[in-house]
N, C-alpha and C positions, 0 to 999 in steps of 0.2 A: 710813036710812043703812046699816044692817046688811044689808038686803035687796039694795041696790045693790052693796054690797061683795061679797056672795056671787055676784050676777049677773056682776060684772066678773071674779071669780075663775074662774067656770065658763066665761065667754067666752074667757078666756086659755087655759084648759085645752083647749077646743075648737080654738082657733086654733093652739096649739102642736102639737096632735095632727095637724092638717091640714098645717102646715108640715113636720112630721116625715115624714108620708106623701108629701108633695110632694117633699121632699128625697130620700127613698128612691126614688121614681119617677124623679127626675132622675138620681140616681146609677146606677140600674139601666139607664136609657136610655143614659147615657154609656157604660156597660159594653158594652151591645149595639152602640152605634155604634163603639166602639173595636174590638170583635171583628169587626164588619162591615168596618171599614177595614183591619184586619189581614188578613182573608180576601181582600179586594180586591187586596192587594199581595203576598200570599204564595202560593207554589206549595204546594198541599195535600199532595203526595206527599213532597217533599224538605224542605219548611219554608224553602226559600230564597226570595229575592225573585222575583216573577214578571216577565213582560215589561212589564206596566204600571208596576210599581215601578222596573224597570230604566230605562225611558224617563225617568222623573222624576229618579231619583237619579244616573244617568250624566250626564244633561244638566247637572244641578247641579254635579257634580264637574268636568266639562269646563270649565264657565264659571269655576269657582273656580281651576282650574289655569291657565287663560288669563290671568286677572287677576293671579295671583301669578307668572306667567311660569315655571311648573313643567312638567316632562315628565309624560307620561301614556301608558300603553300598554293595549291591550286584547287579551285572549286569547279566541278562540272555540274551544270544545272540543266534539268530537263523539265519541260512543261508536262504535267500529268494529263493523261488521257487526251492528248492533243488531236489525235486522228478522229476520235469520237466527237470531240468538240467541233472540228472542221466539218465533219459529216452532218452534224445536227444544225450548226449555225451558219455554215458556208465559209468559203476561203477568205472573204473580206473581213469577217468577224475574227477568223483565225489570225489573219495578218495584224489586226488591231491588238490582239492579245500579245503577240510577239513584240510589237512596238512598245506596248505598255510595260512588259517585263524588261525590255531593254532600257526604258526610261527609269524604271525603279532601280535597276542596277547602277545606272549613271548617278542617280540622285543619292543613293545610300552607300556608295563606295567612295574611297578616297581618290583624289586626283592621280595618285601614284599607282593605283590598281589598274591592271590592264584587262579590259573587257573585250571579248570577241564573240561573234555569232559563229559557233562551231559548225552549224549546218542544221537545216530543218528547224526543230523546236529546241535545239540544244545550244547552250551558251557556255563559254569557258572564261574563268576569271583568275588571273594570276595576282596573288597577294604578297607583295614583297615585305620582308621583315616582320612577318607575323608567325607566332608559334601555332602549332596545330590547334591548341585550345582556343586561341584568339580567332583563328580562321573559322572554327566551328561556331563560335559566338556570332561572328559576322554572318555566316551562312544562315543561322537561326533567325537573325534580324531580317535578312533579305526574304527568307521564307514567309515570315509573318507579314512583311510588307506586301508581298505578292498576293497572299491570301486576302488581304484587305482591299485588293483591286476589284474583286468580283462585284458587279452590280447586282442588286437584289433580283432583277428580272431574269437572271440566268439560273436555270435549274441545275447546271453543273458549275461548281465553284472553280475558280482558277487557282490551282496549286502547283507547287514545284517540288521535285525531288532533287536533293543536292548530295553530291559525293565530294569529300574533302580529302586531300592527300598532302603530306609534307614532303618537300623535295629531299631526296637522299643524295649523298655525296656522289658526284660523277654521273648522275642520272640525266639523260637528255629529255627534251620536251615530249617526245613520243612515249617514252616509258612512264613519265609522270602523268600524262594524259590518260594512259591506259589504266593506271592505278586509281586515279580519281574517278574515271568512268566506271570501273568495277565497283567502287564504293557507291556511286550513284545508282547503278543497277540493283545493288543490294537494298538501297533505300526504297526503290520501286517494289522489290519483292517483299519488303517488310510492311507494305501497305501504302506507299506513296506519301507525299506531303510531309517529308521528314529529311533529316540530315544524317548521313553516315560517314 
């Protein structure tokens, strides 16, 4: 009886060790998975949501707004003359500009606003429960904020062109982005550093 007691005790120790190592393995695997998921949805440079994240989150927010019968606006933001800036000051300086613009967006927008790096030097911001007029005022504030980022040593000021569009009933993310993007290109054509 004593031997079987010792055997059972040893078996329990072995099993509990195995369970512990399995749990550690599962926990570390979950950590890796979470990190991989984070990386898949996050822009490495700015830490903002990337285009993949944007597609999922914007679509979700648009559906939510439609069900609740709430307004929704989208800002498409493009850094003016970014290619020329990169050519003149180099890619590291260009990257710093993108990071600074990303930080300005984070700082001056509400926690409920969804900010994504759309690609290159373009950002997309979804503004829930704002009218077009309110979204335009927000865009103007952001534009002024970014203009204030330029260090005096730069011969080229950092400015942005912003296109704003209000979500229309039944419109999906792609169509809304397309309209806000068209407004942003109009801002560029009108002379940049403005909101359309």
